[in-house]
N, C-alpha and C positions, 0 to 999 in steps of 0.2 A: 536587475541588479547585474553587476560586472563581477561575476565570480573568477576571472582567468587568475587573478594575484590574490585573491583571498587565503587567509590563513583560517583554517577553521579550527586551531586550537582552542583552549579557553580563551573567553574575551579580555581583552585589557580594561573594559569600561563596559558599561552597561549598555551601551548603544550598538554595542559589535551585534550582527545578526549571525546567529549559526544556522548553517544549512546542512541539512540533513535530507538522504535520498530515501525515498520509501517506495517499495514494490507493491503494487496491486495485480495480483495474478489470480488465475483460475479458468476454467471453461468458459468458451464463447457464450455469450447471452445470458450469462448470471447475474449482469448490473454491475459489472466493473465503473463503467463510465458513468453511470447513474449517479453512485455513490461518491466518485469523485468530484462530480459537478454539484451534487447536493453540498458537498463538505467546503468545496472552495468558491462555489458562485451562488450558493443557495437557492438553487431551483432544480425542478423536475420537468422534463420533458419526456412524452410517449413516443418520441421519433426514434428509429435505430438505425444505426449504421455499424456497419462491423468495421472495428479498428483494424486499421493496416501496418503491423509491426506494432509500432509504439507511439502513444502520445504521452505527455505528461502537464500536469499543471502544477500551480504552485498557491501556497497557504502559508501567510504571514500571521504568526502568532505574539502577541504580546503575554507571555509567563511572566511567573512570580517574580517579585523583587526585580523588575524593570528588563527582565531578560527578555531578548527577542529572538525568534525561531522562525527559521523557512522551511517548510516541508514542501519538499519537492515529489510528487507524487506520481510514479511511472505508471500508466496504465498500458499492460502488456498485452497484446492480443491474444485469445485463448484459442484461436483455431491452429491445430496441428502443422498446417504448413509455414506456419512463422516460428515454431520452435527452435528451429536449428539458429536463431539469431538471440536467444534468451542469454546465453554467455556474455554476449556484449551487453545488451540491456541491463543484466544484474550489476554489473561493475559498479563497486563503490557504494552501493546500500548498505544501509545501517539497519534496516528493519523491513519487515514483509507484511501483506495482508493475505489471503487465501479466501476467496469468496465462492460459495455454491449457492445453489437457487434451492430453495427448500420444496417447489412444485417439481424438480427433476432429480431423482435419487441418482441419475447415472453423474451427475456433477460433485456430488458427494463422494461418489467412490473414486471419482478422480483426483481428490484433494490429496492423498498421499502421493501420488506420482507429481503433483506440483512441488510439495515437500519436499520429496528426494532431488527434483531436478534444482530447486532452490538450494538445497546444502550441498550439492555437490559442484555450484559455481560461485556461490560468495561465502563470506563468513568474517567474524569478526575480527581484529587483530590478535586476540588471545586465541583464535582457530576456533571459538565455539562457534555455534549457529547463530545468526540473527535474529532478534526478537521475533515473535511471528505470532498473530492473532488468526483468530478463524471468524469470518461472517456468514451466518446463516441469513441469505437475501432474501426479499420479496416475502417476509412475513405477514404483509397484509392480505395475501391472497392465502396463505395457509391459516388452516382450521388449529386449534388448539391442540387435537391430539396428533396434529403433522410434526410438531417440534419434541421430540423424544431429547429431554434436557437432560435426564439421567446419560443417555447414549453419549451426548456431546459432552457433557463433563468428563466421561470416562475416555472418550476417545482424544479429547485434549490433553488428558494427564498421562495418557499412556504414548503420546506421539510428540511431546515437547512445545504444545501451544501453550501462550501464556493465560488464553481463554477465549472464549466465543461470545457472539453478541448476536441476538436474532435482529434483523435490520431490514429497514424499508427507506430506500432510496424517495419514493413518490409521498409517503405519509411523514418523511425525516424522522425516521424513530431509530433510536438508537445510534445513530452514526456519529455526532457529537462526543456520546460517551466513550463509544468505541475509539475513537481517535485521540481523546483525552490519555485515555486508558494506554493507548501505546506509546504515545510523546512521553509520558513518565518511565515507560519502559527505556526508550531512547535514551532521555536526560539520566538516566541510571548507567546505562552500558556506557554511554558516551565518556564519563568520566576517566575510565580505563581504556576506552577503544576508541579515540577519535578518528573519523572518517578521514579518507585521504584527501588531501584539499585538492579541489578540482585543478584541471590543467586546461591549457588552450583546448588540448583535443577533446576533453571531456565537454568543456561547453560548446564546441564546434558541433560535438555531437547531438547535444540536446538541441540546437538549434535546428539540426536537420530534421530530425526526430519529430519535431513539433514547431512548425512555422505559422500554425492554426489554430485555431481552437478546439476543443475536441466535441466530435462532430456524431456520437452516438449515446446512447443510454437506453434504460430497462433494464 
């Protein structure tokens, strides 16, 4: 899709596709790429390669009343050495997902750090934070007692998350539900906070960021 001259204002007809940029962030190894790959391509691979900087993938959605949506999911590297570039990668985002690994408590402790970084570098047109959900990933490896639902409910309420989902890219659990929930939130805020139309510079950044398919997962 050529987004150089695309107007992301409200569509003039039902055939117009709305493009929304969504960030997927969190520590390295929590499964960000696997979640994106499962959602956009429908499969899981146990192979893992560290994301270098950023990758992205597109998901085309036929929404209600003939509305067409394209989610541009940006897979942001979780390793600290890539952190200095997040201000570039976050630009034009309208929503975000923070992922942590249920089997690695330290990745949950980093969630607030990622949220702070996000809120410092991107906001809606009304200067409010972008819609944000939390994914407690790799639930297929967790025992029932490993998921403290009350704690996560409280955490999300106190920190401005719209909600949380226990997900598994391997078993395809709750990923579509989580994304559907986020899409509804995006469309609600987009009524009054349309994302900036992509410029040539934005399109070129996309091309440089990923001229290959996503390479890592798990």
